[in-house]
N, C-alpha and C positions, 0 to 999 in steps of 0.2 A: 759751313759755307754761308756767306753773308751776301744778300741781294742788295745790291745798291741802286738797282733801276727801278724798284718798285713792281707794281703788278704789270704782267705781260698778257696779251690777248693773242690767241691763235685761232685760225679757223680750221674746223676739221669737218669731214664729211663721213659719218660713221654708219651709212647705208648706202653703198654705191654699187651699181650694176655695171658691169662691162658689156661689150658687144657680144661676149660669149652667152650672156644671159638670154634666156628664150624670148623674153619680151623686148629686147633691143630693137629699136627702129633702124638703126645704121649698124651694118655688119661688114663694112669695107676693110680692106687689108691694113689700112691705116688708122682704123678705130682706136687701137690702143695708144698709139702715138698722139693722136688727136686729144684723146682723154687726158693723157698725162701733161700735154701743153696747156689744156684748159685749166687743170688743177694748179700747175706752177704759175700760170698767168693770173690767177686769182688768189695767190698766196694761201693755197690750201696746204697745211702742214702735216696733216694725218689723215688717212682714209681707212675705212673697213670695207674691203670687197666682199659683198654679200650675194654673189651669183648663186641661185639655187641649183644643187646638184650638177656642178660643173667643175671640171679641173683644168678646162682649157683657158681660164683666166690668168694662168701663170705667165703668159706673155706680158700682161699688163704689170705683174710683179716685178719681172725682170727690167721692164722700161722704167718703172717707178724707182727701183733701185739704182739706176744709172743717173738720177737727176742730181 
């Protein structure tokens, strides 16, 4: 494959906590949607959700998958 556009830069956040994390300051029902909107508005193209000992962050995964 030949890259004709040169180098490309992408913004990533490789250590992201969701509202499901114990240290989250905002735990509203719309927290995942607000997080995903902020990521999209700021052109973040990849994230790693790093909530400690929590599986409830799966809502955020589902929301992100639908972007």
